[in-house]
C-alpha positions as CSV (number, residue, x, y, z in Angstrom):
1,X,-9.8,-15.8,-12.8
2,X,-11.6,-12.7,-11.7
3,X,-10.0,-9.5,-13.2
4,X,-8.8,-7.7,-10.1
5,X,-7.6,-4.2,-9.3
6,X,-5.6,-3.3,-6.2
7,X,-6.0,0.4,-5.5
8,X,-2.7,1.0,-3.8
9,X,-2.9,3.9,-1.4
10,X,0.8,4.8,-0.5
11,X,2.1,3.7,2.8
12,X,-0.6,1.2,3.7
13,X,1.4,-2.0,3.3
14,X,0.7,-2.0,-0.4
15,X,4.1,-3.0,-1.5
16,X,4.0,-6.1,0.6
17,X,0.5,-6.9,-0.6
18,X,1.4,-6.3,-4.2
19,X,4.1,-8.9,-3.9
20,X,1.5,-11.3,-2.5
21,X,-0.9,-10.5,-5.4
22,X,1.7,-11.1,-8.1
23,X,2.2,-14.6,-6.8
24,X,-1.5,-15.3,-6.9
25,X,-2.0,-13.8,-10.4
26,X,0.7,-15.1,-12.7
27,X,-1.0,-13.7,-15.8
28,X,-0.4,-10.3,-17.5
29,X,-0.6,-7.2,-15.2
30,X,-0.7,-3.4,-15.5
31,X,0.9,-1.1,-13.0
32,X,-0.3,2.5,-12.4
33,X,2.7,4.7,-11.9
34,X,0.9,7.5,-10.1
35,X,0.3,10.0,-12.9
36,X,-3.0,9.3,-14.7
37,X,-2.4,11.0,-18.1
38,X,0.8,9.0,-18.8
39,X,-0.8,5.8,-17.3
40,X,-3.8,6.2,-19.6
41,X,-1.6,6.8,-22.6
42,X,0.6,3.8,-21.8
43,X,-2.5,1.6,-21.5
44,X,-4.0,2.8,-24.8
45,X,-0.7,2.1,-26.5
46,X,-1.1,-1.6,-25.7
47,X,-2.6,-3.9,-28.4
48,X,-6.2,-4.9,-27.9
49,X,-5.1,-8.5,-27.2
50,X,-2.7,-7.3,-24.4
51,X,-5.4,-5.0,-22.9
52,X,-7.9,-7.9,-22.9
53,X,-5.4,-10.3,-21.3
54,X,-4.7,-8.2,-18.3
55,X,-5.8,-10.0,-15.1
56,X,-4.4,-7.7,-12.4
57,X,-4.2,-3.9,-12.1
58,X,-2.0,-2.6,-9.3
59,X,-0.4,0.7,-8.4
60,X,-1.2,4.2,-7.4
61,X,-4.5,5.4,-9.0
62,X,-7.7,6.7,-7.4
63,X,-11.1,5.0,-7.5
64,X,-11.8,6.5,-11.0
65,X,-8.7,6.0,-13.1
66,X,-10.1,6.8,-16.5
67,X,-9.4,3.3,-17.7
68,X,-12.7,1.4,-17.9
69,X,-11.1,-2.0,-17.8
70,X,-9.5,-1.1,-14.5
71,X,-12.5,0.8,-13.1
72,X,-14.9,-2.0,-13.9
73,X,-12.6,-4.7,-12.4
74,X,-13.2,-6.1,-8.9
75,X,-11.5,-3.4,-6.7
76,X,-9.8,-4.1,-3.4
77,X,-7.6,-1.8,-1.2
78,X,-6.0,-1.3,2.2
79,X,-6.3,1.6,4.7
80,X,-4.1,2.7,7.5
81,X,-4.5,4.8,10.6
82,X,-4.0,8.3,9.1
83,X,-1.4,9.8,11.5
84,X,0.7,6.7,11.3
85,X,0.4,6.6,7.5
86,X,1.7,10.2,7.2
87,X,4.5,9.5,9.7
88,X,5.6,6.6,7.6
89,X,5.5,8.7,4.4
90,X,7.6,11.4,6.1
91,X,10.1,8.7,7.1
92,X,10.1,7.4,3.6
93,X,10.9,10.8,2.1
94,X,13.6,11.5,4.8
95,X,15.4,8.3,3.6
96,X,15.4,9.6,0.0
97,X,13.1,6.9,-1.2
98,X,10.7,9.3,-3.1
99,X,12.7,10.1,-6.2
100,X,10.5,13.1,-7.2
101,X,11.1,14.7,-3.8
102,X,14.8,14.1,-3.3
103,X,15.9,17.4,-4.9
104,X,13.6,19.5,-2.7
105,X,14.0,17.4,0.5
106,X,17.4,15.7,0.3
107,X,18.0,13.0,3.0
108,X,21.1,14.7,4.3
109,X,19.3,17.9,5.2
110,X,15.7,16.8,5.6
111,X,13.6,19.1,7.9
112,X,10.4,17.6,9.1
113,X,8.7,21.0,10.0
114,X,9.5,22.3,6.5
115,X,8.1,19.2,4.8
116,X,4.9,19.3,6.8
117,X,4.4,22.8,5.5
118,X,5.1,21.9,1.9
119,X,1.6,21.2,0.8
120,X,2.5,17.8,-0.7
121,X,-0.7,16.1,-1.7
122,X,0.2,12.9,0.2
123,X,0.3,14.7,3.5
124,X,-3.4,15.5,3.8
125,X,-6.4,13.3,3.6
126,X,-4.9,11.0,0.9
127,X,-7.1,8.0,1.6
128,X,-10.2,10.1,1.2
129,X,-8.9,11.6,-2.0
130,X,-8.3,8.2,-3.5
131,X,-12.0,7.3,-2.9
132,X,-13.5,10.6,-4.0
133,X,-11.8,12.1,-7.0
134,X,-10.1,11.1,-10.2
135,X,-7.1,13.5,-10.0
136,X,-5.8,13.5,-6.4
137,X,-3.1,16.0,-7.2
138,X,-5.3,18.9,-8.3
139,X,-8.5,18.3,-6.2
140,X,-8.7,20.6,-3.1
141,X,-10.8,18.2,-1.1
142,X,-10.7,20.6,1.8
143,X,-13.1,22.9,-0.1
144,X,-15.8,20.3,0.6
145,X,-17.6,20.2,4.0
146,X,-15.8,17.5,6.0
147,X,-19.0,15.4,6.4
148,X,-19.7,15.5,2.7
149,X,-16.2,14.4,1.7
150,X,-16.4,11.5,4.2
151,X,-19.9,10.5,3.0
152,X,-18.8,10.5,-0.7
153,X,-15.8,8.4,0.2
154,X,-17.8,5.9,2.2
155,X,-20.5,5.7,-0.5
156,X,-17.8,4.9,-3.1
157,X,-16.2,2.4,-0.7
158,X,-19.6,0.6,-0.4
159,X,-20.5,0.8,-4.0
160,X,-17.2,0.3,-5.8
161,X,-14.8,-1.5,-3.5
162,X,-15.4,-5.2,-3.2
163,X,-13.3,-5.8,-0.1
164,X,-10.7,-3.9,1.9
165,X,-8.2,-4.6,4.6
166,X,-6.4,-2.6,7.3
167,X,-2.7,-2.3,7.6
168,X,-2.9,-2.7,11.4
169,X,-4.7,-6.0,10.9
170,X,-2.7,-7.3,8.0
171,X,-3.1,-11.1,8.7
172,X,-6.8,-10.8,9.4
173,X,-7.1,-8.8,6.1
174,X,-5.3,-11.5,4.2
175,X,-7.6,-14.2,5.5
176,X,-10.7,-12.2,4.5
177,X,-9.3,-11.6,1.0
178,X,-8.1,-15.2,0.6
179,X,-11.5,-16.4,1.6
180,X,-13.3,-14.0,-0.7
181,X,-11.1,-14.8,-3.7
182,X,-10.3,-18.5,-3.0
183,X,-6.6,-17.9,-2.6
184,X,-4.1,-20.1,-0.7
185,X,-3.0,-18.3,2.4
186,X,0.3,-16.6,1.4
187,X,3.5,-16.5,3.4
188,X,5.0,-13.1,3.2
189,X,7.9,-10.9,4.4
190,X,7.1,-7.2,5.0
191,X,8.6,-5.0,2.3
192,X,9.7,-1.4,2.2
193,X,10.6,-1.2,5.9
194,X,12.0,2.0,7.5
195,X,15.7,2.3,8.1
196,X,15.9,1.8,11.9
197,X,19.2,3.7,12.0
198,X,17.7,6.8,10.5
199,X,14.3,7.2,12.3
200,X,13.2,10.8,12.5
201,X,11.8,12.2,15.7
202,X,8.1,13.2,15.8
203,X,7.3,15.7,18.5
204,X,3.9,16.7,19.8
205,X,3.5,19.6,17.5
206,X,4.3,17.4,14.5
207,X,1.6,14.9,15.5
208,X,-0.9,17.8,16.0
209,X,0.0,19.2,12.5
210,X,-0.5,15.8,10.9
211,X,-3.8,15.3,12.6
212,X,-4.9,18.7,11.5
213,X,-4.0,17.9,7.9
214,X,-5.9,14.6,8.0
215,X,-9.1,15.4,9.8
216,X,-11.3,13.9,7.1
217,X,-9.1,10.8,6.8
218,X,-9.4,10.3,10.6
219,X,-13.1,10.2,10.4
220,X,-13.1,8.0,7.4
221,X,-10.7,5.5,9.0
222,X,-12.9,5.3,12.2
223,X,-15.8,4.3,10.0
224,X,-13.7,1.8,8.1
225,X,-12.2,0.3,11.2
226,X,-15.7,-0.1,12.8
227,X,-16.9,-2.1,9.7
228,X,-13.7,-4.2,9.6
229,X,-13.8,-5.1,13.3
230,X,-17.5,-6.1,13.0
231,X,-16.5,-8.5,10.3
232,X,-13.5,-10.1,12.0
233,X,-15.4,-10.3,15.4
234,X,-18.4,-12.1,13.8
235,X,-18.9,-15.9,14.0
236,X,-18.3,-16.3,10.3
237,X,-14.6,-15.2,10.7
238,X,-12.4,-18.3,11.0
239,X,-10.2,-17.4,14.0
240,X,-8.8,-20.9,14.2
241,X,-7.6,-20.7,10.6
242,X,-6.0,-17.3,11.5
243,X,-4.1,-18.9,14.4
244,X,-2.9,-21.8,12.3
245,X,-1.7,-19.4,9.6
246,X,0.3,-17.3,12.1
247,X,2.0,-20.4,13.5
248,X,2.9,-21.6,9.9
249,X,4.0,-18.1,8.9
250,X,6.3,-17.9,11.9
251,X,7.9,-21.2,11.2
252,X,8.3,-20.4,7.5
253,X,9.8,-17.0,8.2
254,X,12.5,-18.7,10.4
255,X,13.3,-21.0,7.5
256,X,13.4,-18.1,5.0
257,X,15.7,-16.1,7.2
258,X,17.9,-19.1,7.9
259,X,18.2,-19.8,4.2
260,X,19.0,-16.1,3.6
261,X,21.8,-16.3,6.1
262,X,23.2,-19.4,4.4
263,X,23.2,-17.7,1.0
264,X,24.9,-14.6,2.4
265,X,27.6,-16.8,3.9
266,X,28.1,-18.6,0.6
267,X,28.4,-15.4,-1.3
268,X,31.0,-14.1,1.2
269,X,33.0,-17.3,0.9
270,X,32.8,-17.4,-2.9
271,X,34.0,-13.8,-3.0
272,X,37.0,-14.6,-0.8
273,X,37.9,-17.5,-3.0
274,X,37.7,-15.3,-6.2
275,X,39.8,-12.6,-4.5
276,X,42.4,-15.1,-3.3
277,X,42.7,-16.7,-6.8
278,X,41.5,-20.1,-5.5
279,X,38.7,-20.1,-8.1
280,X,39.4,-19.6,-11.8
């Protein structure tokens, strides 16, 4: 099987896609945790046999990770409309799901304006950073002319990334990737969803601030989307297969949810029996 690396840019449906990948690749994998020095140290601590047996690299690391086995693998990734991506990240932090940010931005007192002024590296042009530089934390991409940063990112996308998808066209992306790598079309349930009871309100000045912070990403995404749409609108794209997959996925999701409800009912009934002393 082709050694694959999924470059997981945060908040681009990567958790859902990683779950799909792990079912396709049952062999040994390596996960980037998001801090390259410790990731590299952890990888080097593996035995030569374990390093050579890795079939799948996943996790948060930019295009050049510093691990040759990962950087020379077949690289795939997902992109997302930049303003929506940052809104999703803000929501994620507001729910306390980013452990490293909970202390400074606790859920019970989260302030969106304050967070958007924090200078957090994930708030600005993150998708471009992943394609341009090894260390996304320390690289001030804004010091480059916007056109140059975008051109470097697009060049790396063309030269180093084998295939990419868009979060907004997730099913179409899956079909492209499944065709490219000869996978069976996977049934999936979206992961890492926002808490609908705790949605934060984005006002016009918040959207303007996010757009300002992501001017390079916006231009990059436009170019990526144009390429992607040209692909799925071509005659080579199997629209009939996509339609069949969506029907099958809908039917399967009903079955999965129904079975989930059955298991929840069984757990509740079993719990009642234990509490009542009927089961010993």
